C-alpha positions as CSV (number, residue, x, y, z in Angstrom):
1,M,0.0,0.0,0.0
2,M,1.2,3.5,-0.8
3,K,0.5,6.8,0.8
4,C,-0.1,10.0,-1.2
5,T,2.7,11.7,0.7
6,D,5.2,9.2,-0.9
7,L,3.7,9.4,-4.4
8,A,5.6,12.4,-5.8
9,E,9.0,11.2,-4.7
10,K,8.5,7.6,-6.0
11,F,7.0,8.6,-9.3
12,G,8.7,11.9,-9.9
13,L,5.5,13.9,-9.9
14,E,5.1,17.6,-9.4
15,V,3.0,18.4,-6.3
16,L,0.3,21.0,-7.2
17,T,-1.7,20.6,-3.9
18,A,-0.9,18.5,-0.8
19,S,-2.8,17.3,2.2
20,E,-1.9,16.9,5.8
21,K,-4.0,13.8,5.9
22,D,-2.2,10.5,5.7
23,I,-4.2,9.2,2.7
24,S,-3.6,5.6,1.5
25,I,-3.9,4.6,-2.2
26,E,-5.9,1.4,-2.5
27,G,-6.1,1.3,-6.3
28,V,-6.0,3.4,-9.4
29,Y,-8.5,4.5,-12.1
30,I,-7.8,6.0,-15.4
31,G,-10.5,8.0,-17.1
32,D,-11.4,11.4,-18.6
33,L,-15.2,11.1,-19.0
34,L,-16.5,12.3,-15.6
35,S,-19.7,10.3,-15.7
36,I,-17.8,7.0,-16.2
37,V,-15.2,7.9,-13.5
38,M,-18.1,8.6,-11.1
39,A,-19.6,5.1,-11.9
40,K,-16.4,3.1,-11.8
41,A,-13.7,4.7,-9.6
42,K,-13.7,3.7,-5.9
43,Q,-13.0,5.4,-2.6
44,D,-9.2,5.7,-1.9
45,Y,-8.3,5.3,-5.6
46,A,-5.8,7.5,-7.3
47,W,-7.3,9.0,-10.4
48,I,-5.2,9.5,-13.6
49,T,-6.7,12.0,-16.0
50,I,-5.9,14.7,-18.6
51,Q,-8.9,16.8,-17.3
52,T,-7.9,20.0,-15.5
53,H,-11.1,21.8,-14.7
54,L,-13.0,22.4,-11.5
55,N,-15.3,19.5,-11.9
56,I,-12.5,17.0,-11.4
57,V,-12.1,18.3,-7.9
58,A,-15.8,17.9,-7.3
59,V,-15.7,14.3,-8.5
60,A,-12.6,13.5,-6.4
61,D,-14.4,14.9,-3.3
62,L,-17.7,13.1,-4.0
63,L,-16.0,9.7,-4.4
64,E,-13.4,10.4,-1.7
65,L,-10.5,9.6,-4.1
66,S,-7.1,9.6,-2.6
67,C,-5.6,12.0,-5.2
68,I,-5.7,13.2,-8.8
69,I,-2.8,12.8,-11.1
70,I,-2.8,15.0,-14.2
71,V,-0.8,13.6,-17.1
72,E,0.6,14.9,-20.4
73,N,1.9,18.0,-18.7
74,M,-1.6,19.6,-18.7
75,D,-2.1,22.7,-16.5
76,L,-4.6,22.6,-13.7
77,E,-7.1,25.5,-14.0
78,P,-6.7,28.2,-11.2
79,D,-10.2,27.7,-9.8
80,A,-9.6,23.9,-9.7
81,L,-6.3,24.4,-7.9
82,E,-7.9,26.7,-5.3
83,K,-10.8,24.3,-4.6
84,A,-8.4,21.3,-4.3
85,M,-6.4,23.2,-1.8
86,E,-9.5,24.2,0.1
87,L,-10.7,20.5,0.2
88,E,-7.2,19.2,0.8
89,I,-7.3,16.9,-2.2
90,P,-3.8,16.0,-3.3
91,V,-3.2,16.9,-7.0
92,F,-0.1,15.9,-8.9
93,K,1.2,16.7,-12.4
94,T,3.5,14.8,-14.7
95,K,4.8,14.9,-18.3
96,K,4.2,11.1,-18.4
97,S,1.3,9.5,-20.2
98,A,-1.5,7.9,-18.4
99,Y,-0.2,4.5,-19.5
100,N,3.3,5.2,-18.1
101,V,1.8,6.3,-14.7
102,A,-0.4,3.2,-14.7
103,C,2.7,1.1,-15.3
104,D,4.4,2.8,-12.3
105,F,1.5,1.9,-10.1
106,N,1.5,-1.7,-11.4
107,Q,5.2,-2.0,-10.6
108,M,4.4,-1.0,-7.0
109,G,1.6,-3.6,-6.9
110,I,-1.3,-1.2,-7.0
111,K,-3.9,-2.0,-9.6
């Protein structure tokens, strides 16, 4: 099991927002269509996406996801950044593809 506090260091991610909470990552979900993410992702999952708008924070909060990982070097919109900080939802950014981040998780035994 991995903690969000270890994620940036282990995967070389940029931290956009952090949380003081000791959040565990139980699994991972990759998706960009919010309705599908809402139907399939589970509590304490890391969410890999290219979406960067405010609604991703709302979905992460609703589902109690452990964190959001934005791939392909996309920039998080300022209002989404502000809301994620307010809700203490960890958000990370990487130049890697969703596939490569998923491979990183798989190598750590998280699926």
